[in-house]
C-alpha positions as CSV (number, residue, x, y, z in Angstrom):
1,X,78.9,139.3,79.2
2,X,80.3,136.8,78.7
3,X,78.1,134.2,76.1
4,X,77.0,130.7,77.6
5,X,79.0,129.2,75.0
6,X,81.9,130.0,76.1
7,X,81.1,129.4,79.9
8,X,79.9,126.1,78.7
9,X,83.4,125.7,77.2
10,X,84.6,126.8,80.7
11,X,83.1,124.7,82.9
12,X,83.3,121.5,81.0
13,X,87.2,122.3,81.1
14,X,86.6,122.9,84.3
15,X,85.2,119.5,85.1
16,X,87.7,117.4,83.3
17,X,90.4,119.3,85.4
18,X,88.3,119.1,88.5
19,X,87.9,115.4,88.0
20,X,91.5,114.2,87.2
21,X,92.5,116.4,89.8
22,X,90.3,114.6,92.3
23,X,91.6,111.1,90.7
24,X,95.4,112.3,92.2
25,X,94.5,112.7,95.5
26,X,92.4,109.5,95.2
27,X,89.3,106.7,95.2
28,X,88.2,108.8,98.0
29,X,87.9,111.5,96.7
30,X,86.5,111.0,92.9
31,X,83.9,109.0,94.6
32,X,82.9,112.5,96.6
33,X,83.1,113.8,92.8
34,X,80.2,111.7,91.4
35,X,77.6,111.9,94.8
36,X,78.8,116.1,94.3
37,X,77.6,116.1,90.2
38,X,74.7,114.2,91.3
39,X,73.7,116.3,93.9
40,X,73.7,119.5,91.8
41,X,72.6,118.0,88.4
42,X,69.4,118.0,90.4
43,X,69.6,120.8,92.5
44,X,69.7,123.3,90.0
45,X,68.1,121.6,87.3
46,X,65.4,124.2,87.1
47,X,67.9,127.0,85.9
48,X,67.1,127.5,81.9
49,X,69.9,128.9,79.5
50,X,69.7,129.4,75.7
51,X,72.7,127.0,74.2
52,X,73.5,127.2,70.7
53,X,69.9,128.8,70.1
54,X,68.4,126.0,71.7
55,X,66.3,126.3,75.8
56,X,67.7,124.0,77.7
57,X,69.0,123.6,81.3
58,X,72.3,124.4,82.5
59,X,72.9,121.2,84.4
60,X,73.8,118.6,81.5
61,X,77.8,119.4,82.6
62,X,77.1,118.0,85.7
63,X,75.3,114.8,84.7
64,X,78.0,114.2,81.7
65,X,80.6,115.3,84.0
66,X,79.5,112.7,86.6
67,X,78.8,109.8,83.7
68,X,83.4,110.6,82.8
69,X,84.0,110.8,86.6
70,X,82.2,107.4,86.6
71,X,84.2,106.6,83.9
72,X,87.8,107.2,85.4
73,X,86.6,105.9,88.5
74,X,86.4,102.8,86.8
75,X,89.3,103.2,84.3
76,X,91.8,103.8,87.3
77,X,90.0,101.3,89.2
78,X,87.6,98.5,89.0
79,X,83.9,98.0,89.0
80,X,83.0,97.8,92.1
81,X,84.4,101.2,93.0
82,X,82.1,102.7,90.2
83,X,79.7,100.4,91.9
84,X,79.8,101.8,94.8
85,X,79.8,105.7,93.9
86,X,76.4,105.2,92.3
87,X,75.0,104.2,95.7
88,X,77.1,107.2,97.6
89,X,75.7,109.2,94.6
90,X,72.2,108.8,94.9
91,X,72.3,108.5,98.9
92,X,73.3,111.6,99.3
93,X,70.9,112.9,96.3
94,X,68.1,111.8,98.2
95,X,69.5,113.0,101.9
96,X,69.2,116.5,99.8
97,X,66.0,116.4,99.0
98,X,65.2,115.5,103.0
99,X,67.4,117.9,104.3
100,X,66.8,120.5,103.2
101,X,62.8,120.0,103.0
102,X,63.5,119.8,106.6
103,X,65.2,122.8,106.3
104,X,62.5,124.7,105.6
105,X,60.4,123.6,108.3
106,X,62.0,126.4,110.0
107,X,60.1,129.3,110.4
108,X,61.8,132.7,109.6
109,X,62.5,135.0,112.0
110,X,61.6,139.1,111.0
111,X,65.4,139.1,109.9
112,X,65.2,137.1,107.8
113,X,65.4,137.2,103.2
114,X,66.5,134.5,102.3
115,X,63.5,132.2,102.6
116,X,61.5,132.4,99.6
117,X,64.8,132.6,97.5
118,X,65.2,129.0,99.5
119,X,61.8,127.4,98.8
120,X,62.0,128.1,94.9
121,X,65.3,126.3,95.2
122,X,64.6,123.4,97.6
123,X,61.1,122.2,96.6
124,X,60.8,121.8,92.7
125,X,57.9,119.5,91.6
126,X,58.6,116.7,93.2
127,X,57.7,114.0,90.3
128,X,61.0,115.8,89.0
129,X,63.1,115.6,91.7
130,X,62.6,111.5,91.5
131,X,62.3,110.6,88.6
132,X,65.9,112.7,88.1
133,X,67.1,110.3,91.2
134,X,65.7,106.9,89.6
135,X,66.6,107.8,85.8
136,X,70.2,109.2,87.0
137,X,70.9,106.0,89.4
138,X,69.9,103.4,86.0
139,X,71.9,105.6,83.6
140,X,74.9,105.0,85.5
141,X,74.3,101.3,85.5
142,X,74.5,101.2,82.4
143,X,76.9,103.2,82.3
144,X,79.3,101.4,83.9
145,X,78.1,98.1,82.0
146,X,78.9,99.4,78.0
147,X,82.2,100.8,79.4
148,X,83.2,97.9,81.4
149,X,82.1,95.9,77.8
150,X,84.0,98.4,75.6
151,X,87.0,98.5,77.9
152,X,87.7,94.6,77.7
153,X,86.7,94.8,73.3
154,X,89.3,98.0,72.8
155,X,91.6,96.3,75.3
156,X,92.1,99.4,77.4
157,X,93.0,101.4,74.4
158,X,91.2,104.7,73.0
159,X,90.3,105.8,76.3
160,X,88.3,109.5,74.8
161,X,85.9,106.9,72.3
162,X,84.8,104.2,75.0
163,X,84.3,107.1,77.0
164,X,82.6,109.3,73.8
165,X,80.3,106.0,73.3
166,X,78.6,105.3,76.4
167,X,78.0,108.2,76.8
168,X,76.2,108.9,74.0
169,X,74.3,105.8,74.4
170,X,73.7,106.5,78.0
171,X,72.6,109.9,77.8
172,X,70.3,109.1,74.8
173,X,68.7,106.8,77.6
174,X,68.6,109.1,80.4
175,X,67.1,111.8,78.0
176,X,65.1,110.3,76.8
177,X,63.0,108.6,80.0
178,X,63.5,111.7,81.8
179,X,61.9,114.2,79.4
180,X,59.0,112.0,79.3
181,X,59.1,110.3,83.0
182,X,59.9,114.0,84.2
183,X,58.7,116.4,82.0
184,X,55.4,115.2,80.0
185,X,52.6,117.6,80.8
186,X,54.8,120.5,81.9
187,X,56.4,121.0,79.1
188,X,54.7,122.6,76.0
189,X,56.6,119.5,73.4
190,X,58.9,117.0,75.4
191,X,59.6,115.9,72.0
192,X,61.9,119.5,71.4
193,X,63.4,119.2,75.1
194,X,64.9,116.2,74.1
195,X,66.1,117.4,70.2
196,X,67.8,120.4,72.1
197,X,69.2,118.1,75.1
198,X,70.3,115.8,73.2
199,X,72.3,118.4,70.3
200,X,74.3,120.0,74.0
201,X,75.2,116.5,75.4
202,X,76.9,115.6,71.7
203,X,78.8,118.8,71.9
204,X,79.2,117.9,76.0
205,X,80.5,114.6,75.1
206,X,82.9,115.6,72.4
207,X,84.1,117.9,74.1
208,X,85.3,116.6,77.5
209,X,85.9,113.5,75.6
210,X,89.2,115.3,73.9
211,X,90.1,116.8,76.9
212,X,89.7,113.6,78.7
213,X,92.1,111.5,76.3
214,X,94.6,114.3,76.5
215,X,94.7,114.7,80.1
216,X,94.7,110.5,79.9
217,X,97.4,110.5,77.9
218,X,99.5,112.8,79.1
219,X,99.2,110.9,82.9
220,X,100.0,108.0,81.4
221,X,103.6,109.0,79.8
222,X,104.4,110.4,83.0
């Protein structure tokens, strides 16, 4: 069996590669990826795994990937493109929840063997879903704002460092607020969840920023 930590590395590298592939296609493709990461992060958030000896969800890659895609969108296009992508992402996430619940209203027939799985996936605790979407919206705008400020301060140099700083700042906010808004009273220890999540996100932010910086440098030289 492949260790979860190795899967995390492969997952992160794939996210960076797909973001830059979308960039090569154009702004619309990159915007679609921002929305897709938001939908996947909210849809798959209930799966729990062990990473580095910590109990966490495995959607942190999608969350960090979404913010990274936003930064790339703002780096190569403009702030308005990032704003539009955030609005589209929230719309896509809310639509996914609404359409998923409608899907469950259909009465399955005697040949169906999947309804129970869809119920487990598409009807998570509403509080978690709403908290996740709301916090994601605020975090994305916070990321966009801080990244814009750092881009000016660094004169658009040090792409990897700007990514790491903005994602680190926004993810501290995201993790603390979402953990209390969405998980307080549900999990045994919210502080433990926060610490574990921040450790894993720190590893992800470092890895994705380094990979992103190398790819950005390679593209810039062409």
